[in-house]
TORTILUM-596974 format. One record per residue (C-alpha): residue number from 1; residue in one letter; x, y negated, z negated. Coordinates in steps of 0.25 Angstrom, whole numbers, plus 5000, padded with zeros to 4 digits. Layout:
! residues N
NODE | n | res | u | v | w
NODE | NUM | a | X | Y | Z
...
***
This chain:
! residues 308
NODE | n | res | u | v | w
NODE | 1 | m | 5085 | 5213 | 5163
NODE | 2 | s | 5087 | 5214 | 5148
NODE | 3 | a | 5088 | 5198 | 5146
NODE | 4 | e | 5074 | 5196 | 5150
NODE | 5 | p | 5067 | 5203 | 5139
NODE | 6 | a | 5076 | 5196 | 5129
NODE | 7 | i | 5072 | 5183 | 5134
NODE | 8 | l | 5057 | 5187 | 5134
NODE | 9 | d | 5058 | 5192 | 5120
NODE | 10 | t | 5064 | 5180 | 5115
NODE | 11 | a | 5054 | 5170 | 5122
NODE | 12 | r | 5042 | 5178 | 5118
NODE | 13 | p | 5040 | 5174 | 5103
NODE | 14 | v | 5042 | 5159 | 5107
NODE | 15 | a | 5032 | 5160 | 5118
NODE | 16 | a | 5022 | 5168 | 5111
NODE | 17 | r | 5022 | 5159 | 5098
NODE | 18 | p | 5010 | 5151 | 5098
NODE | 19 | p | 5011 | 5136 | 5095
NODE | 20 | s | 5001 | 5138 | 5083
NODE | 21 | d | 5012 | 5146 | 5076
NODE | 22 | a | 5021 | 5134 | 5074
NODE | 23 | w | 5009 | 5126 | 5069
NODE | 24 | r | 5006 | 5137 | 5059
NODE | 25 | r | 5020 | 5138 | 5054
NODE | 26 | l | 5020 | 5123 | 5053
NODE | 27 | f | 5008 | 5122 | 5044
NODE | 28 | r | 5013 | 5133 | 5036
NODE | 29 | h | 5026 | 5127 | 5033
NODE | 30 | p | 5027 | 5122 | 5018
NODE | 31 | g | 5035 | 5110 | 5022
NODE | 32 | v | 5026 | 5105 | 5033
NODE | 33 | l | 5014 | 5107 | 5023
NODE | 34 | v | 5020 | 5100 | 5012
NODE | 35 | g | 5027 | 5089 | 5019
NODE | 36 | g | 5015 | 5087 | 5029
NODE | 37 | f | 5006 | 5086 | 5017
NODE | 38 | i | 5014 | 5075 | 5010
NODE | 39 | l | 5017 | 5067 | 5022
NODE | 40 | l | 5002 | 5067 | 5026
NODE | 41 | f | 4999 | 5062 | 5012
NODE | 42 | m | 5009 | 5051 | 5013
NODE | 43 | v | 5003 | 5047 | 5027
NODE | 44 | i | 4989 | 5047 | 5021
NODE | 45 | v | 4994 | 5038 | 5010
NODE | 46 | g | 5001 | 5028 | 5019
NODE | 47 | l | 4988 | 5028 | 5028
NODE | 48 | c | 4979 | 5027 | 5017
NODE | 49 | a | 4987 | 5017 | 5009
NODE | 50 | p | 4976 | 5006 | 5010
NODE | 51 | l | 4966 | 5015 | 5004
NODE | 52 | l | 4975 | 5022 | 4994
NODE | 53 | g | 4982 | 5009 | 4989
NODE | 54 | t | 4977 | 5002 | 4977
NODE | 55 | i | 4981 | 4987 | 4980
NODE | 56 | d | 4989 | 4979 | 4990
NODE | 57 | p | 5003 | 4985 | 4990
NODE | 58 | s | 5009 | 4971 | 4992
NODE | 59 | g | 5001 | 4964 | 4982
NODE | 60 | i | 5010 | 4958 | 4971
NODE | 61 | n | 5005 | 4957 | 4957
NODE | 62 | p | 5016 | 4951 | 4947
NODE | 63 | t | 5007 | 4955 | 4935
NODE | 64 | v | 5008 | 4970 | 4937
NODE | 65 | r | 5023 | 4970 | 4941
NODE | 66 | n | 5031 | 4984 | 4938
NODE | 67 | r | 5019 | 4991 | 4932
NODE | 68 | l | 5021 | 5006 | 4930
NODE | 69 | p | 5011 | 5016 | 4937
NODE | 70 | g | 4998 | 5017 | 4931
NODE | 71 | f | 4997 | 5003 | 4927
NODE | 72 | e | 4983 | 4998 | 4926
NODE | 73 | r | 4978 | 4983 | 4929
NODE | 74 | t | 4965 | 4976 | 4932
NODE | 75 | i | 4966 | 4970 | 4946
NODE | 76 | r | 4956 | 4961 | 4953
NODE | 77 | a | 4949 | 4967 | 4966
NODE | 78 | d | 4946 | 4959 | 4978
NODE | 79 | d | 4932 | 4956 | 4973
NODE | 80 | g | 4937 | 4950 | 4960
NODE | 81 | t | 4934 | 4962 | 4951
NODE | 82 | e | 4945 | 4967 | 4942
NODE | 83 | i | 4947 | 4982 | 4943
NODE | 84 | p | 4957 | 4991 | 4935
NODE | 85 | f | 4969 | 4995 | 4944
NODE | 86 | t | 4980 | 5006 | 4941
NODE | 87 | f | 4994 | 5004 | 4948
NODE | 88 | r | 4996 | 5019 | 4950
NODE | 89 | m | 5011 | 5018 | 4954
NODE | 90 | g | 5014 | 5005 | 4946
NODE | 91 | t | 5018 | 4991 | 4952
NODE | 92 | d | 5031 | 4986 | 4957
NODE | 93 | s | 5039 | 4973 | 4953
NODE | 94 | l | 5029 | 4964 | 4961
NODE | 95 | g | 5016 | 4971 | 4955
NODE | 96 | r | 5013 | 4978 | 4968
NODE | 97 | d | 5006 | 4992 | 4967
NODE | 98 | v | 5016 | 5003 | 4970
NODE | 99 | y | 5005 | 5013 | 4973
NODE | 100 | s | 5000 | 5005 | 4984
NODE | 101 | r | 5014 | 5001 | 4989
NODE | 102 | v | 5018 | 5016 | 4990
NODE | 103 | l | 5006 | 5020 | 4998
NODE | 104 | y | 5008 | 5009 | 5008
NODE | 105 | g | 5023 | 5012 | 5008
NODE | 106 | a | 5019 | 5026 | 5014
NODE | 107 | r | 5014 | 5019 | 5026
NODE | 108 | v | 5027 | 5012 | 5030
NODE | 109 | s | 5036 | 5023 | 5026
NODE | 110 | i | 5029 | 5034 | 5034
NODE | 111 | l | 5027 | 5025 | 5045
NODE | 112 | v | 5041 | 5021 | 5046
NODE | 113 | g | 5045 | 5036 | 5046
NODE | 114 | v | 5035 | 5040 | 5057
NODE | 115 | i | 5039 | 5029 | 5066
NODE | 116 | v | 5054 | 5031 | 5065
NODE | 117 | a | 5052 | 5046 | 5067
NODE | 118 | v | 5044 | 5043 | 5080
NODE | 119 | i | 5053 | 5033 | 5086
NODE | 120 | s | 5065 | 5041 | 5083
NODE | 121 | i | 5060 | 5053 | 5089
NODE | 122 | v | 5055 | 5046 | 5102
NODE | 123 | v | 5068 | 5038 | 5104
NODE | 124 | g | 5077 | 5049 | 5100
NODE | 125 | l | 5069 | 5059 | 5109
NODE | 126 | v | 5071 | 5050 | 5121
NODE | 127 | i | 5086 | 5047 | 5119
NODE | 128 | g | 5089 | 5062 | 5115
NODE | 129 | l | 5082 | 5067 | 5128
NODE | 130 | i | 5091 | 5057 | 5136
NODE | 131 | a | 5103 | 5061 | 5129
NODE | 132 | g | 5101 | 5076 | 5130
NODE | 133 | y | 5097 | 5076 | 5145
NODE | 134 | v | 5105 | 5065 | 5151
NODE | 135 | r | 5119 | 5070 | 5149
NODE | 136 | w | 5127 | 5057 | 5153
NODE | 137 | l | 5119 | 5049 | 5142
NODE | 138 | d | 5120 | 5060 | 5131
NODE | 139 | g | 5134 | 5055 | 5127
NODE | 140 | i | 5131 | 5040 | 5127
NODE | 141 | i | 5118 | 5042 | 5119
NODE | 142 | m | 5123 | 5052 | 5109
NODE | 143 | r | 5135 | 5044 | 5106
NODE | 144 | f | 5126 | 5032 | 5102
NODE | 145 | m | 5117 | 5041 | 5094
NODE | 146 | d | 5130 | 5047 | 5087
NODE | 147 | g | 5134 | 5032 | 5083
NODE | 148 | l | 5120 | 5030 | 5077
NODE | 149 | m | 5120 | 5043 | 5069
NODE | 150 | a | 5134 | 5039 | 5064
NODE | 151 | i | 5127 | 5028 | 5056
NODE | 152 | p | 5119 | 5032 | 5043
NODE | 153 | a | 5104 | 5031 | 5046
NODE | 154 | i | 5102 | 5022 | 5034
NODE | 155 | l | 5113 | 5012 | 5037
NODE | 156 | l | 5109 | 5011 | 5052
NODE | 157 | a | 5095 | 5008 | 5047
NODE | 158 | i | 5100 | 4997 | 5038
NODE | 159 | a | 5108 | 4991 | 5049
NODE | 160 | l | 5097 | 4991 | 5059
NODE | 161 | v | 5086 | 4986 | 5049
NODE | 162 | s | 5095 | 4975 | 5045
NODE | 163 | l | 5095 | 4970 | 5060
NODE | 164 | f | 5080 | 4968 | 5060
NODE | 165 | r | 5070 | 4961 | 5052
NODE | 166 | a | 5065 | 4970 | 5040
NODE | 167 | g | 5052 | 4977 | 5044
NODE | 168 | l | 5046 | 4990 | 5049
NODE | 169 | f | 5051 | 4989 | 5063
NODE | 170 | s | 5066 | 4987 | 5059
NODE | 171 | v | 5065 | 4998 | 5049
NODE | 172 | i | 5060 | 5008 | 5059
NODE | 173 | v | 5070 | 5004 | 5069
NODE | 174 | a | 5081 | 5005 | 5059
NODE | 175 | i | 5077 | 5019 | 5055
NODE | 176 | v | 5074 | 5024 | 5070
NODE | 177 | v | 5088 | 5021 | 5075
NODE | 178 | p | 5096 | 5030 | 5066
NODE | 179 | e | 5086 | 5041 | 5068
NODE | 180 | i | 5086 | 5041 | 5084
NODE | 181 | p | 5100 | 5048 | 5085
NODE | 182 | r | 5095 | 5060 | 5077
NODE | 183 | v | 5084 | 5062 | 5086
NODE | 184 | v | 5092 | 5060 | 5099
NODE | 185 | r | 5102 | 5071 | 5094
NODE | 186 | l | 5091 | 5080 | 5091
NODE | 187 | v | 5084 | 5078 | 5105
NODE | 188 | r | 5097 | 5078 | 5112
NODE | 189 | s | 5101 | 5092 | 5106
NODE | 190 | i | 5088 | 5098 | 5111
NODE | 191 | v | 5089 | 5092 | 5125
NODE | 192 | l | 5103 | 5098 | 5126
NODE | 193 | s | 5098 | 5112 | 5123
NODE | 194 | v | 5085 | 5111 | 5131
NODE | 195 | r | 5091 | 5106 | 5144
NODE | 196 | e | 5100 | 5119 | 5145
NODE | 197 | e | 5088 | 5128 | 5145
NODE | 198 | p | 5085 | 5135 | 5157
NODE | 199 | y | 5071 | 5129 | 5159
NODE | 200 | v | 5076 | 5115 | 5158
NODE | 201 | e | 5087 | 5118 | 5168
NODE | 202 | a | 5076 | 5125 | 5177
NODE | 203 | a | 5068 | 5112 | 5176
NODE | 204 | i | 5080 | 5104 | 5180
NODE | 205 | m | 5083 | 5113 | 5192
NODE | 206 | a | 5069 | 5111 | 5196
NODE | 207 | g | 5070 | 5096 | 5197
NODE | 208 | t | 5062 | 5092 | 5185
NODE | 209 | p | 5063 | 5077 | 5182
NODE | 210 | t | 5071 | 5074 | 5170
NODE | 211 | p | 5059 | 5067 | 5162
NODE | 212 | k | 5050 | 5079 | 5165
NODE | 213 | l | 5061 | 5089 | 5161
NODE | 214 | l | 5063 | 5081 | 5148
NODE | 215 | i | 5049 | 5080 | 5144
NODE | 216 | r | 5045 | 5094 | 5148
NODE | 217 | h | 5056 | 5103 | 5144
NODE | 218 | v | 5065 | 5095 | 5135
NODE | 219 | l | 5056 | 5087 | 5126
NODE | 220 | p | 5047 | 5098 | 5121
NODE | 221 | n | 5059 | 5104 | 5114
NODE | 222 | t | 5062 | 5092 | 5106
NODE | 223 | v | 5048 | 5090 | 5100
NODE | 224 | a | 5049 | 5100 | 5088
NODE | 225 | p | 5063 | 5095 | 5084
NODE | 226 | l | 5059 | 5080 | 5085
NODE | 227 | i | 5047 | 5083 | 5076
NODE | 228 | v | 5055 | 5088 | 5065
NODE | 229 | q | 5066 | 5077 | 5067
NODE | 230 | g | 5055 | 5067 | 5067
NODE | 231 | t | 5050 | 5071 | 5053
NODE | 232 | f | 5064 | 5069 | 5047
NODE | 233 | i | 5066 | 5056 | 5054
NODE | 234 | c | 5053 | 5052 | 5048
NODE | 235 | a | 5058 | 5056 | 5034
NODE | 236 | s | 5071 | 5049 | 5036
NODE | 237 | a | 5064 | 5036 | 5041
NODE | 238 | i | 5055 | 5035 | 5029
NODE | 239 | l | 5067 | 5036 | 5020
NODE | 240 | i | 5076 | 5026 | 5027
NODE | 241 | e | 5064 | 5016 | 5027
NODE | 242 | a | 5063 | 5018 | 5012
NODE | 243 | i | 5078 | 5015 | 5011
NODE | 244 | l | 5078 | 5003 | 5020
NODE | 245 | s | 5066 | 4997 | 5012
NODE | 246 | f | 5073 | 5001 | 4999
NODE | 247 | l | 5085 | 4993 | 5003
NODE | 248 | g | 5076 | 4981 | 5007
NODE | 249 | i | 5080 | 4981 | 5022
NODE | 250 | g | 5068 | 4989 | 5027
NODE | 251 | i | 5053 | 4985 | 5027
NODE | 252 | p | 5050 | 4972 | 5020
NODE | 253 | p | 5047 | 4974 | 5005
NODE | 254 | e | 5032 | 4969 | 5006
NODE | 255 | t | 5029 | 4981 | 5014
NODE | 256 | p | 5027 | 4993 | 5005
NODE | 257 | t | 5036 | 5005 | 5008
NODE | 258 | w | 5042 | 5015 | 4999
NODE | 259 | g | 5056 | 5009 | 5001
NODE | 260 | n | 5051 | 4995 | 4998
NODE | 261 | i | 5044 | 5000 | 4985
NODE | 262 | m | 5056 | 5007 | 4980
NODE | 263 | a | 5065 | 4995 | 4983
NODE | 264 | e | 5056 | 4986 | 4975
NODE | 265 | g | 5056 | 4995 | 4963
NODE | 266 | r | 5071 | 4999 | 4962
NODE | 267 | s | 5075 | 4987 | 4953
NODE | 268 | l | 5065 | 4992 | 4942
NODE | 269 | f | 5067 | 5007 | 4945
NODE | 270 | r | 5071 | 5010 | 4931
NODE | 271 | v | 5059 | 5003 | 4924
NODE | 272 | f | 5048 | 5005 | 4935
NODE | 273 | p | 5052 | 5017 | 4943
NODE | 274 | h | 5038 | 5019 | 4949
NODE | 275 | n | 5042 | 5008 | 4960
NODE | 276 | i | 5052 | 5018 | 4966
NODE | 277 | f | 5046 | 5032 | 4961
NODE | 278 | y | 5033 | 5031 | 4969
NODE | 279 | p | 5037 | 5027 | 4982
NODE | 280 | g | 5050 | 5036 | 4981
NODE | 281 | i | 5040 | 5048 | 4979
NODE | 282 | f | 5032 | 5044 | 4991
NODE | 283 | l | 5045 | 5042 | 4999
NODE | 284 | a | 5051 | 5055 | 4995
NODE | 285 | l | 5038 | 5063 | 4997
NODE | 286 | t | 5036 | 5058 | 5011
NODE | 287 | v | 5051 | 5060 | 5015
NODE | 288 | l | 5050 | 5074 | 5009
NODE | 289 | a | 5037 | 5077 | 5017
NODE | 290 | v | 5042 | 5073 | 5030
NODE | 291 | n | 5055 | 5081 | 5028
NODE | 292 | m | 5047 | 5093 | 5024
NODE | 293 | l | 5038 | 5092 | 5036
NODE | 294 | g | 5050 | 5091 | 5045
NODE | 295 | d | 5056 | 5103 | 5039
NODE | 296 | g | 5043 | 5111 | 5041
NODE | 297 | l | 5042 | 5106 | 5056
NODE | 298 | r | 5057 | 5110 | 5058
NODE | 299 | d | 5054 | 5124 | 5052
NODE | 300 | t | 5042 | 5126 | 5061
NODE | 301 | l | 5046 | 5120 | 5074
NODE | 302 | d | 5060 | 5125 | 5075
NODE | 303 | p | 5059 | 5139 | 5081
NODE | 304 | k | 5071 | 5144 | 5073
NODE | 305 | m | 5066 | 5139 | 5060
NODE | 306 | a | 5052 | 5145 | 5063
NODE | 307 | q | 5058 | 5159 | 5065
NODE | 308 | r | 5065 | 5158 | 5052
***
């Protein structure tokens, strides 16, 4: 008799807490506000790059090579008229406008981060559900995942991208493969704990089909942790893409990315540091914003962190 009130008292606050409380805490969290604002700014910069950019980011002009920020020059417009023009972030060794290249580079870097996060979550979720629920496949799948995790992510990405032709697809594949085992281990741990719950055992005894059981009872418990994990994967993917491009084995140099811009300016860094400084600032702010957003989501969606 004494056990029933204890169970009801424990469950009452969770059941009575409206969903709006989570949203209220989310939008009041300083990390979510600051990180979300910076990330939204970067996304707008990438989407509006054709409008915000000054000139063609791939346009080569040898007469204005390696100019410092603020350099002014008269350029010829499409209609033949000459207008004054200011290179806000200077030019690189080929005379290309660094400002326009940084804006267009936001497109590729953020796109890679989002695609890698989505693919890693989807593939890792499916494999993790199978590994956590199908007992005889658990050992086989997890030993393979442990083997992948034993190799450093950047080394595995370099090895994979070297097998394919340099491009956006090969970079995404090279980054996705090292991230999948981390998602699999997260989902598997959740499934192992959820499948021992009484309501799951009751559903099994009632003859609920396995697909319905996983979708209805197990899958909802993985949503919040996967959202948080996805933000960290996105930040890691942006960094790894920049590293691969900086090493010259990622996206081709003619495509403006933050890693490519820094790679092309490293030889003259002491004399013209703006070629690395500006894309580096954008890269650091984007990764910082995504990590702050992930920390805020973890603090808000995790019940234990929310109670603190």
